[in-house]
C-alpha positions as CSV (number, residue, x, y, z in Angstrom):
1,M,-28.6,3.0,21.7
2,E,-26.6,-0.1,21.8
3,K,-26.2,-0.1,17.7
4,I,-25.6,3.8,17.8
5,R,-22.8,2.8,21.2
6,S,-21.6,0.5,18.8
7,F,-21.0,2.9,15.8
8,L,-19.5,5.8,18.1
9,T,-16.5,2.8,19.0
10,L,-12.8,3.2,17.1
11,S,-13.6,0.0,15.6
12,G,-17.5,1.6,14.7
13,Q,-16.0,4.3,13.2
14,L,-13.6,1.9,11.0
15,W,-16.7,0.3,9.4
16,F,-18.2,3.2,8.4
17,I,-14.6,4.8,6.8
18,V,-13.8,1.7,4.8
19,F,-17.4,0.9,3.9
20,I,-17.6,4.5,2.3
21,L,-14.0,4.2,0.7
22,S,-14.7,0.9,-0.9
23,I,-18.2,2.4,-2.5
24,I,-15.8,5.2,-3.9
25,G,-13.6,2.7,-4.9
26,L,-16.3,1.3,-6.5
27,F,-18.3,3.5,-8.4
28,N,-14.6,5.2,-9.4
29,L,-13.3,1.9,-11.0
30,Y,-16.6,1.3,-12.7
31,S,-16.3,4.9,-14.6
32,A,-12.8,4.2,-15.0
33,T,-13.3,0.6,-16.7
34,S,-16.5,1.2,-18.1
35,Y,-15.2,1.7,-22.1
36,L,-12.9,-1.3,-21.9
37,E,-14.4,-4.7,-23.5
38,P,-15.7,-6.8,-22.3
39,K,-17.6,-4.4,-20.4
40,A,-17.7,-4.3,-16.6
41,T,-15.5,-7.6,-16.4
42,L,-12.4,-5.6,-13.9
43,F,-15.5,-4.2,-11.9
44,I,-17.3,-7.0,-11.3
45,K,-14.0,-9.2,-10.0
46,Q,-13.2,-6.0,-7.9
47,I,-17.0,-6.3,-6.5
48,I,-15.8,-9.9,-5.9
49,W,-12.6,-9.1,-4.0
50,V,-14.2,-6.1,-1.9
51,C,-17.2,-8.4,-0.9
52,L,-14.1,-11.5,-0.1
53,G,-12.5,-8.4,1.6
54,F,-15.2,-7.8,4.0
55,F,-15.6,-11.6,4.8
56,I,-12.1,-11.7,5.7
57,L,-12.2,-8.7,8.0
58,W,-15.0,-9.8,10.0
59,L,-13.4,-12.8,10.3
60,I,-10.4,-11.9,11.7
61,T,-12.0,-9.3,14.3
62,K,-13.1,-12.9,16.0
63,I,-9.5,-14.3,16.1
64,D,-7.7,-13.9,19.0
65,C,-4.8,-10.7,18.1
66,R,-2.5,-12.4,20.4
67,R,-2.2,-15.6,18.1
68,L,-0.7,-12.7,15.2
69,Y,2.8,-12.5,18.0
70,I,3.0,-16.3,18.3
71,Y,2.8,-16.9,15.0
72,A,4.7,-14.2,13.5
73,Y,7.9,-16.0,12.1
74,P,6.1,-18.7,11.0
75,I,4.1,-16.0,8.7
76,Y,6.9,-14.5,8.2
77,I,8.6,-17.8,6.8
78,F,5.8,-18.9,4.7
79,N,5.1,-15.4,2.8
80,L,9.3,-15.6,2.3
81,F,8.7,-19.1,0.8
82,L,5.6,-17.9,-1.4
83,L,8.1,-14.9,-2.9
84,L,10.3,-17.5,-3.9
85,L,7.7,-19.8,-5.6
86,V,6.8,-16.9,-8.0
87,L,10.4,-17.1,-9.1
88,I,10.8,-20.4,-9.6
89,I,6.7,-21.4,-10.6
90,A,5.4,-18.0,-11.8
91,S,4.4,-17.3,-15.6
92,P,6.1,-13.8,-16.6
93,L,3.4,-11.5,-17.3
94,M,4.9,-8.0,-18.9
95,G,8.1,-9.1,-18.7
96,A,7.8,-9.5,-15.1
97,K,7.0,-12.9,-12.0
98,R,4.7,-11.2,-9.7
99,W,1.5,-13.2,-9.6
100,L,1.1,-17.1,-8.3
101,G,-2.2,-18.7,-10.1
102,F,-4.5,-20.7,-8.3
103,G,-6.8,-21.8,-10.8
104,P,-8.6,-18.9,-12.2
105,I,-7.3,-16.6,-9.5
106,S,-4.0,-15.0,-9.2
107,F,-2.3,-13.6,-5.9
108,Q,0.2,-10.9,-5.5
109,P,3.0,-12.6,-2.4
110,S,4.5,-9.0,-2.5
111,E,1.5,-7.1,-1.1
112,L,1.4,-10.0,1.2
113,A,5.2,-9.0,2.3
114,K,4.5,-5.3,3.3
115,L,1.8,-6.8,6.2
116,T,4.1,-9.9,7.5
117,L,7.2,-7.7,7.7
118,I,5.5,-5.6,9.9
119,I,4.2,-8.0,11.9
120,V,7.5,-9.7,12.2
121,L,9.1,-6.5,12.6
122,A,6.5,-5.4,16.0
123,R,6.8,-9.2,17.1
124,Y,11.2,-8.8,17.3
125,L,10.9,-5.1,18.6
126,A,8.4,-6.2,21.5
127,E,11.1,-8.6,22.3
128,T,13.6,-6.1,22.4
129,D,11.7,-3.8,24.3
130,I,11.0,-1.5,21.8
131,E,13.9,0.7,21.7
132,I,16.8,0.1,19.2
133,Q,19.7,1.5,21.1
134,N,22.5,-0.7,19.4
135,L,23.4,-1.8,16.0
136,K,22.8,-4.8,17.0
137,V,19.0,-4.9,16.9
138,F,19.1,-2.6,13.9
139,L,20.9,-4.7,11.3
140,K,18.7,-7.5,12.2
141,M,15.5,-5.6,12.0
142,L,17.4,-4.7,8.5
143,I,18.0,-8.6,7.4
144,L,14.2,-9.2,7.8
145,T,13.6,-6.5,5.9
146,L,15.9,-7.3,2.9
147,L,15.4,-10.7,2.5
148,P,11.8,-10.3,1.2
149,A,12.5,-7.1,-0.4
150,F,15.9,-8.4,-2.7
151,L,13.7,-11.8,-3.1
152,I,10.8,-8.9,-4.9
153,I,13.7,-7.0,-6.7
154,L,14.4,-10.5,-8.4
155,E,10.6,-10.2,-10.0
156,P,11.2,-7.5,-10.6
157,D,9.3,-4.8,-8.8
158,L,11.6,-2.4,-7.1
159,G,8.6,0.3,-6.3
160,T,7.3,-3.1,-3.7
161,A,10.7,-3.4,-2.5
162,L,11.6,0.0,-2.1
163,F,8.3,0.5,0.1
164,L,9.5,-2.3,2.6
165,L,11.8,-0.3,3.3
166,I,9.6,2.7,4.1
167,I,8.0,0.4,6.3
168,F,11.3,-0.6,7.8
169,G,12.5,3.2,8.3
170,T,9.1,3.9,9.9
171,M,9.1,1.3,12.0
172,C,12.4,1.9,13.4
173,F,11.5,5.7,13.6
174,L,8.3,4.3,16.3
175,S,11.3,2.5,18.2
176,K,12.9,5.8,19.1
177,V,15.9,4.4,16.8
178,N,19.1,6.0,18.6
179,H,20.1,9.1,16.5
180,K,23.7,7.5,16.1
181,I,22.3,4.7,13.7
182,I,20.4,6.7,11.6
183,I,22.8,9.0,10.8
184,G,25.1,6.4,10.2
185,A,22.5,4.2,8.2
186,I,21.7,7.5,6.1
187,I,25.5,8.5,5.1
188,V,26.0,4.6,4.1
189,S,22.8,4.7,1.7
190,F,23.8,7.7,0.0
191,A,27.4,6.3,-1.0
192,L,25.8,3.0,-2.0
193,L,23.6,5.0,-4.5
194,P,26.1,5.2,-7.2
195,V,26.6,1.1,-7.1
196,F,22.9,0.7,-6.9
197,W,22.1,3.0,-9.5
198,Q,24.9,1.3,-12.1
199,F,24.2,-3.1,-10.8
200,G,20.7,-3.0,-9.1
201,L,18.5,-0.9,-11.4
202,K,17.3,-2.5,-15.0
203,D,17.3,-0.2,-18.3
204,Y,13.6,0.5,-17.8
205,Q,13.7,1.6,-14.4
206,K,16.5,4.2,-14.9
207,A,14.3,5.0,-17.8
208,R,11.6,5.9,-15.6
209,I,13.7,8.2,-13.4
210,L,15.3,9.8,-15.4
211,G,12.0,10.8,-17.3
212,F,10.4,11.9,-14.1
213,L,13.3,14.4,-13.3
214,S,13.7,15.9,-17.0
215,P,10.4,14.8,-18.6
216,Q,11.1,16.8,-22.0
217,K,13.3,14.5,-22.9
218,D,10.8,11.8,-23.1
219,P,8.0,13.1,-24.3
220,L,6.2,9.7,-26.3
221,G,7.3,7.6,-23.1
222,I,7.7,8.7,-19.3
223,G,7.2,12.4,-19.9
224,Y,3.5,11.7,-21.8
225,H,2.8,9.8,-18.6
226,I,3.0,12.4,-16.0
227,K,1.5,15.2,-18.9
228,Q,-1.6,13.3,-19.2
229,T,-1.9,12.7,-15.7
230,K,-1.4,16.5,-14.6
231,I,-3.9,17.2,-17.5
232,A,-6.5,15.3,-15.9
233,I,-6.1,16.3,-12.5
234,G,-5.5,20.0,-13.8
235,S,-9.0,20.0,-16.2
236,G,-11.6,18.7,-12.9
237,Q,-10.9,22.3,-11.7
238,F,-13.1,22.7,-8.5
239,W,-16.9,21.0,-9.0
240,G,-15.4,18.5,-11.4
241,K,-16.6,17.4,-15.2
242,G,-18.9,14.9,-13.9
243,F,-18.7,11.1,-13.2
244,L,-18.4,8.9,-16.4
245,K,-17.4,12.4,-18.6
246,G,-13.9,12.1,-17.5
247,T,-12.1,12.8,-21.3
248,Q,-9.0,12.1,-20.5
249,N,-9.9,8.8,-19.5
250,K,-12.5,7.8,-21.7
251,L,-10.2,9.1,-25.0
252,R,-7.2,6.8,-23.0
253,F,-4.7,9.3,-22.6
254,L,-3.9,8.4,-19.4
255,P,-2.0,5.4,-18.9
256,E,-2.5,2.3,-16.0
257,H,-5.9,4.3,-15.4
258,Y,-7.5,2.0,-13.4
259,T,-4.2,1.2,-10.9
260,D,-1.5,3.2,-10.5
261,F,-3.4,6.7,-11.7
262,I,-7.3,5.8,-10.6
263,F,-6.6,9.0,-8.3
264,S,-6.6,11.0,-11.6
265,V,-9.0,9.6,-13.0
266,F,-11.3,10.8,-9.7
267,A,-10.0,14.3,-9.6
268,E,-10.7,14.7,-13.2
269,E,-14.3,13.7,-12.7
270,W,-15.0,15.0,-9.4
271,G,-12.7,18.1,-9.1
272,F,-11.3,19.9,-6.2
273,I,-14.4,19.3,-4.1
274,G,-14.1,15.9,-4.9
275,C,-10.5,15.1,-3.9
276,I,-11.0,16.8,-0.5
277,F,-14.1,14.8,0.4
278,L,-11.5,11.6,-0.8
279,L,-8.4,13.6,1.7
280,V,-11.0,13.8,4.8
281,F,-11.9,9.9,5.1
282,Y,-8.6,8.8,4.0
283,L,-7.7,11.5,6.7
284,L,-10.2,10.1,9.4
285,L,-8.9,6.1,8.4
286,I,-5.3,7.5,9.6
287,L,-6.7,9.3,12.7
288,T,-8.3,6.4,13.9
289,G,-5.8,3.9,13.6
290,I,-3.3,6.4,15.5
291,K,-6.2,6.3,18.2
292,I,-5.9,2.8,18.4
293,S,-2.1,2.7,18.6
294,E,-2.3,4.8,21.6
295,N,-4.7,2.8,23.0
296,A,-2.3,-0.2,22.9
297,C,-2.1,-1.4,26.1
298,H,1.2,-3.7,24.9
299,P,4.0,-2.9,22.8
300,F,3.5,-5.6,20.3
301,T,0.1,-3.9,19.6
302,F,1.3,-0.5,19.4
303,L,3.9,-1.2,17.0
304,L,1.3,-3.3,15.1
305,A,-1.1,-1.1,14.4
306,A,1.1,1.8,14.5
307,G,2.9,0.0,11.2
308,I,-0.6,-0.7,9.2
309,I,-1.5,3.1,9.5
310,S,1.3,3.9,8.4
311,M,1.3,1.3,5.5
312,F,-1.3,2.7,4.5
313,F,-0.4,6.7,4.8
314,W,2.4,6.1,2.7
315,E,0.4,4.4,0.2
316,I,-1.9,7.2,-0.1
317,V,1.0,9.6,0.0
318,I,3.4,8.2,-2.5
319,N,0.1,7.2,-5.4
320,I,-1.4,10.5,-5.5
321,F,2.1,12.1,-5.7
322,M,2.8,9.8,-8.9
323,A,-0.5,11.0,-10.3
324,L,1.0,14.7,-9.4
325,G,4.2,14.1,-11.0
326,L,6.2,14.6,-8.0
327,L,7.4,11.0,-7.8
328,P,8.4,8.4,-10.3
329,V,6.0,5.9,-11.2
330,V,6.8,3.1,-8.5
331,G,3.0,0.7,-9.3
332,I,2.4,1.2,-5.3
333,P,-1.3,1.0,-5.2
334,L,-4.0,3.6,-3.6
335,P,-6.0,1.9,-0.8
336,F,-9.7,0.9,-1.5
337,M,-9.4,2.8,-4.8
338,S,-7.1,0.9,-7.0
339,Y,-8.0,-2.1,-9.2
340,G,-6.4,-5.3,-7.7
341,G,-7.2,-8.8,-5.6
342,S,-4.1,-8.7,-3.6
343,S,-3.4,-5.1,-2.3
344,T,-7.4,-5.0,-1.9
345,L,-7.6,-8.0,0.4
346,I,-4.1,-6.5,2.2
347,N,-5.9,-3.5,2.7
348,F,-8.8,-5.0,4.4
349,I,-6.6,-7.4,6.2
350,G,-5.2,-4.7,8.2
351,V,-8.3,-2.7,8.8
352,G,-9.2,-5.8,10.6
353,I,-6.1,-6.4,12.7
354,L,-6.7,-2.9,14.1
355,I,-10.2,-3.1,14.8
356,N,-8.9,-6.2,16.6
357,I,-6.4,-4.5,18.6
358,D,-9.5,-2.1,19.4
359,R,-11.4,-4.9,20.8
360,R,-9.0,-7.3,22.3
361,G,-5.7,-5.7,22.3
362,K,-6.1,-5.1,26.1
363,W,-5.3,-9.0,26.4
364,L,-2.1,-8.8,25.9
């Protein structure tokens, strides 16, 4: 009876949801990489990351969540140091410096930046009574966001940098920002767009955006990628082609099939019904997180939980919209589905914090 009660709690539901999503992700990744040589290498690595993720999740649930409030700024500064270190010592891979190597293990600090930004903004807003009613508070939040975003742009990784701005905007929304500040920020942002296009984007980034807007102008590049991912999703129809039977994936028509377009692999093999099943579990993840944030008894834990859930929400929306051709390809992973140690661990850490808040948030 005690075990049943534990399962019925919000924390128990999160454990179950994350377990199911992880199993789905591993099966899907196996299918996406089964034809690669050497066989199963990426799959085995991901199993290790998932197991490590569950262990870290369990560890975080044992820590007093007040420590995140106390050490929010040191954690943020440490992440800035890691981002700077990437630019100095990291070896370029595919034209970008994004990973810090520790022997056979590599880590992507820009993934950690998503979580550390949420933590530091939650701490700052909790100190200022949550509501942003003056420009000074807004600008300080913006500076806290732009510092890591600027370092990430230099890697270059525009997608993650823009994602930090989305997190910033969401935290502003959660903080009941003054509508005059919002209008002013939107006007300034639109005014700066031509400058950002001219001086802030590299040629390949411009090509991605133009290819997204007019796929027919680049049929063998960005347009090709968009076309193939749409074919994969559409060919799954209602029931899907079946496990290990996705032709777009096996015949190597899908680009970045185990990261950016992992949803296309899943949709081709499991069809519309499979996609609904996956989205239901994502919805359960979001709704459970929202309940935890609503039950939080302190501004910091409320903002932290809501920020983490918004991170998951936007990653899900952006990645699936990329696969559907509704957004440019910006390299945002699909939680618990895309291959990658850094993003996987951050997902588990985020869920661990949510469970911690559910169990211990009342202490604040």
